[in-house]
VOGU-3710 file (C-alpha; in Angstrom, 3 decimals, decimal comma):
1> mnnkeksntk> 4,333/-25,186/-2,808  4,728/-27,455/0,199  2,020/-29,575/1,826  1,223/-26,979/4,502  0,651/-24,242/1,905  -1,551/-26,595/-0,141  -3,547/-27,434/2,972  -4,057/-23,746/3,824  -5,189/-23,054/0,263  -7,721/-25,886/0,412
11> dlwwreglms> -8,996/-24,744/3,825  -9,664/-21,229/2,517  -11,575/-22,211/-0,630  -14,480/-19,992/0,458  -12,363/-16,840/0,847  -12,506/-15,728/-2,796  -16,290/-16,150/-2,891  -16,695/-14,131/0,282  -14,509/-11,338/-1,079  -16,549/-11,269/-4,295
21> fmkigasiav> -19,763/-11,074/-2,294  -18,381/-8,206/-0,201  -17,216/-6,256/-3,275  -20,587/-6,598/-4,966  -22,442/-5,704/-1,770  -20,292/-2,616/-1,299  -20,746/-1,590/-4,926  -24,495/-1,601/-4,309  -24,611/-0,070/-0,838  -22,006/2,693/-0,975
31> piiialyvgq> -23,301/4,700/-3,981  -26,911/4,392/-2,852  -26,220/5,423/0,752  -24,182/8,415/-0,415  -26,936/9,417/-2,840  -29,600/9,139/-0,141  -27,787/11,414/2,293  -26,637/13,921/-0,318  -30,075/13,942/-1,946  -31,839/14,627/1,348
41> ylderynskp> -29,387/17,397/2,202  -29,728/19,092/-1,197  -33,518/18,775/-1,194  -33,708/20,477/2,203  -31,256/23,167/1,188  -32,962/24,019/-2,127  -36,516/23,142/-1,032  -36,984/20,712/-3,891  -38,254/17,613/-2,079  -38,053/14,842/-3,411
51> fiflvltfia> -36,676/15,695/-6,870  -32,900/15,743/-6,198  -33,236/12,805/-3,814  -34,902/10,650/-6,464  -32,552/11,688/-9,274  -29,428/10,959/-7,229  -30,854/7,630/-6,063  -31,558/6,633/-9,669  -28,038/7,648/-10,737  -26,562/5,660/-7,821
61> fiislvfiyk> -28,605/2,639/-8,901  -27,194/2,890/-12,436  -23,651/3,238/-11,055  -24,210/0,152/-8,904  -25,369/-1,835/-11,922  -22,259/-0,816/-13,871  -19,974/-1,885/-10,994  -21,766/-5,216/-10,686  -21,538/-5,840/-14,433  -17,807/-5,067/-14,516
71> nmmkyikeie> -17,086/-7,290/-11,517  -19,141/-10,166/-12,868  -17,450/-9,979/-16,275  -14,054/-10,029/-14,549  -15,010/-13,128/-12,533  -16,429/-14,880/-15,594  -13,167/-14,299/-17,471  -11,167/-15,653/-14,513  -13,338/-18,778/-14,349  -13,013/-19,334/-18,103
81> kegknk> -9,234/-18,895/-17,843  -9,058/-21,439/-14,998  -11,202/-23,842/-17,010  -8,867/-23,653/-19,999  -5,810/-24,229/-17,786  -7,218/-27,495/-16,381
//
């Protein structure tokens, strides 16, 4: 790695953190937004307000928690691996 590549790597130290933040934010927002729209549609179609809406929102919340847990465990392992290499 030459000096220019090292400099670019040091200048973008925040990039990995930003990507992690975006992945976690998306893993929360996407399932919940989908569940909200689908739940509203199904409740109107089957006249079951707010039962389907609430059930799908709860399921989306659980899915979001699972995604967050998996991502955080992956990042923890990467940090531990980097710590052992130093």
